[in-house]
N, C-alpha and C positions, 0 to 999 in steps of 0.2 A: 526678233531680229529687225534691223533697220530695213526699210524699203529701199530698193535700189533705183535711184533716179535714172531716167534714160539719158545717157551721155553720148548718143550717136550724133553725127553731124547735123541731123535734122531736129535734134532735141531743142526744146524751148528752154532758155536759161531762166534762173529764178526771177529775175526782174520781169520777164514776160508773163510769168505765172503769178505776179502780184506780191512776191516776197520782198522784204526789206530787212536790213540789220537794225534792230532796235538800239536806242541809246542805252548806255550802261545803267542809268538811273531808272529806267522803266522796270516794271515788276519782274522779279525773278521767280522761277520755280525752285531754283537752287544755285549753288556754286560748286564747281568742280575743282578739286586739288589733286595733285599727284604727290604721294608721300616721298620725301627725300631719302635717297639711299646711296647715291654715288659720292663717295668720300672725296674722290679726285676733283669734284666741283668746288669743294671748300678745303683745299689742301692744307693739312695741319690744323684745321679749325672746324671740323665737322661736328664735334661734340655738342655745341649749343643749338645746332640747326633744327633737329626735330622739335625742340621746345618752342621755336618760333612758329612752327606749323600748329602746334597745340594752341598757341595764343591766337592764331588766325581763326581756328575752329571756334575758340571761346567767343570771339567777337562776332562770328557769323551765326552761330547756332540759335541764338534767341529769335531770329527773324526769318531764317530761311533754311531749307534743307542743305546739308553739306554732304557732297559725294566725294569720296577719296579713292583714287586709283592706287592699288598696292600690287606688289609683284607676285605674291602667292598667299596661300592661306596662313602660313606661319607669320608673315609680315602683317596680315590682317589682325591676327590675334595680338601681336605686339602693339599695334597702333590702337586697337580697342582698349587695351590695358592702360596705355599712356593717357588716353583721353579720359577714361574713367578715373584714373588716379589723380588727374588735375581737377576733379570735381565737376566735370562738364557732362551734361546730360547727353546720352547717346541716342535719345529718342528720335532725333532728327539728323542723325549721322549714319550714312550708309557707306560700307566699304565694298569695293568692286575689284576683282582680280583682273587688272589690266596692266600687264608688264610694261615698264618704261625703261629707257636708258637714263633719263634724268627727269627733274621735277618741274620743268618750265612749261606748264600746261597752257599758259596763255599763248605760247608760240606753236606748240605742236598739237594742241587740242582743236576741236571744231570751232568754227565761227557759226553761231546759230543765227538763222533768219526766220522771220515769221510772216504770215499773211492772214488776213481776215476773210473767212469763207463761211457762208451760211450761219452767221451769228456766232461763229467760234474762231478762235485763233489756232492756226496750224503751224507746227514747228518743222523746220528742215535744217540740215547741217551742211555747211560748206567745208569740204575737206581739201585744203591746200596741200601741195607737196611741201615737204620739209627736208632741209639739208643741213641742220645745225648751224645756221647763220653763215651760210657760204662755205660749208664744208670744214668748219674749224675744229669740230669736236666729234670725230667718229668714235664708236658707231652710233648711228641714229635710226637703225632699222626698226626697233621697237617703237620709238617715238613717232615714226612716220605712219604707224597703224593706229595710234590712239584715237584720232578723230572718228574713224569708222567704228571702233569698238564702243565709244561713248554713244554714238548715234544709234548703235544696235541696242544699247541698254535703254534708251529713251524712246525707241521706236520711230526715229525720224528718218525720212528719206535723205539720201546723201547726194550732193552735187559736187562734181570734181572739175574745177577749172583747168587743172593740169599745169599750173604755174606754181613756183615757189613763193611762199609768202608766210610771214609769221603774224600772229594776232597782235603782238605788241607794236607792230609797225603801222597800225591804223587806228583811228578813233572817229566816231560818228556822232552827230547830234540827233539822229533818229528822224530828221525831217528832210534828208537828202544831201547833206554836206558831209564830206569825209576829209580828215586831216591826216597828212603823212609827210614823209621826208624824201628828198632827192637822194640823200646820202645812202639810204637803205634800199628803197624800191628800185632805184636806177643803178644800183651797184652791179657791176658785171658778174659778181659771184652768185647772183640770184637767177636772173633771166636774161642773159646777154643777147638772146635772139629776139627780144621784144623791144620795141620803141616805147617811149613814154606814152604816146597815144594808145598803143595796144594795151599797155598795162592799165591805163585809165578805163579802157573799154571793158576789161575783165572786172574791174572794181564795180563799174556800173551794172554789168550783166549779172554778177553773182551776189552783190550786196544791195542792189536796188537804189544806189545813190545817183545823184544827178550833177553834183558840184564837188570838185576835188581841189583841195588847197594843199600846196606844197611848201614846206619849210626846207631849210638847207641842211646844215650839219648837226649832228648829235653832240652830246656832251663827251668830254674827255674820259677815256677809260671804258666807254661803252663798246663791248665787243660785238654788239649786234649791228654795227655800222650806222647807228643813228635811229633807234626806235623812237617813235613819237611819244610813247608813254613815259619817257624820261624828260620830255621837253614841254609839251603843251597838251592840254586836255579840255574837252568840252565839259562844262558843268551844268549847262542848260542849253536850250536850242540856239541861243544867240551869244552865249558867254564862254570864253576860253580863258583858262588860267595857264600862264606860262612862267617858267623859271627864268630869273635874271641874276647875274653875278654882279655884286656891288664893287668888287675889287678890280680896278682896271689892270692890275698886274697879273691877275689870274688868267690861265690859258682858256678858260671858258668865257671870259668877258665878251670878246668881240663876236664869237659865234652866237651867243645867246642874245646879244643886242641886235644882231642882224635878223634873227628869227622874230624877235619882238617887233622890229620895224616892219617886217613883212606882214605880221598879223594885224598891225594897226592899219594897214592899207587893204585888208581883205574884207570880203562881204560873205554873207550866207547865201543859200540857194535862192533867196528872194531879193538879192542885191542890197540887203541891209548891212551896214557896217557891223562888224563884230564888236562886242564889248570885251575888252582885254584886261584881265586882272593879273597882277604879278605875284609870284611866290619867290621868296629868297632861295638861295642855294646854301646848303650847309658848308662849313669849312671843309677843305679837302680831306677826304677819308683815304688814308694810305695804309696798305697792309703789305708787308714784305717788299717795300719800296715800289709798290704798284698803286697808282691812282685809281680809285674805284668809282664806278658810276653812281654815286650817291645823289639822289634827287627826290625832292618832296612831290614831284609830279607823278611819281610811281605809286599813286594811291588807287584803291579799289572802292567802287561805289556799290554797296550792298543794299538790300531792301530797307533796312532801318539804321544803317551805319555806314560810315566812310572810314576805311582802314588806311592809315597814313604811315609811311615809314619814318622813323625818327632815328637820330644819330648822336644822342647825348650832346647836342649842339645848342647854343643860345637861340638859333633861328628855329628850333623845333617849335617853340611856343608861338612864334609869329605865323609859321605855316599852319599849325593847328587852328589858330584863331581865324585866319583868313578863310580856311575851309569851313569852319563853323558858321561864319557869316554867309557863306555861299550855300550851305546845306542846313538851314535852321531846323528842318524837320527830321534830321538824322543825327545820331550820336557820331561824333568824330573821335576815333580811337587811334591812339598812337601805337604802332607796332615796332618794338625795338629792332632795328635792322642793321646795326653796325657790323655784326658778324655775318648776317645774311648777305650783305652786299659784297662780301668777299667772293661769293659765287657769281658776281657780276649781274645781279638782278635783285629785285625787291618785291614788294607786296603785289603789285599788279601783274608782275611776270609769273606768279605762281597761282593765280586765280583765273577762272573762266566762268562767266555767267551763263546760265541756261534760262532764257526768257520764259515767262509764264505763258502757257498755252491753255486757254479755257474756252 
């Protein structure tokens, strides 16, 4: 079972104990997924969705352990059969009975932090409160317990800030800088009792960051109220990739340009200007007359691969090539996400890294 961190008023927060949130490209012990089962999240189009998860496992399995949360033993057997039938080795795939309401483990799973102590790396888990993006999709009672259950599986102590926050709303460079958005973290449907300064203090205390950068609005169709993982991502300690819309008539054009302009004026924790690289946006992806939050920024950085959502779009090739140039030591793998994004999320939203602790 996970150790229980002291959360009394006198307790020391992770920052004071030497913990920090590693960058996503730092070594992983594994990746966590939650197997999709809620058909209402992909209304009328759930059929292709489990196959997307199989392809994510295929891309991850060669270089890191894949942990999958399933609702029960029957689901575990079905998932195991699907993976084996796809010709994927199950040697480094583990299934865990951790019931979920939905599959967006980036947002309801733990945020792992690490510290170096006595020549070894120690792991801890931050368990944020979760309310399904501002109370939009009840029930979320099972999802709100996932972080602690995963921490128990890996034997990590748990720290509880007591505020609502989703993992897709933050991105870090591992050196002290965190990137987020005003549209999400300052939204009154999350923590209306907290000021911006108070939210920043929670981020410093529980993630070990020192420098917080705020972008503005998210992309059209994003029901998370503007998660950063659809907008801009660190790819190394000083470089950020951000999506830009080239069509001035598109409703994303002005908001993405405004975020780009902010990034170009921003600095890292050492007051050095950020290097800003742009990714295109795909053409609008529309399903049942709804604009979906399709974005190439929703990629996941694994140990030996970068998994990138693709949309059968001419800009797929440009996005993949840009990321290949930024990650020359990793395979850049396209994951077909046109059906996946009907659930209003993509590859980064369904993955959660567990840092290596040795």
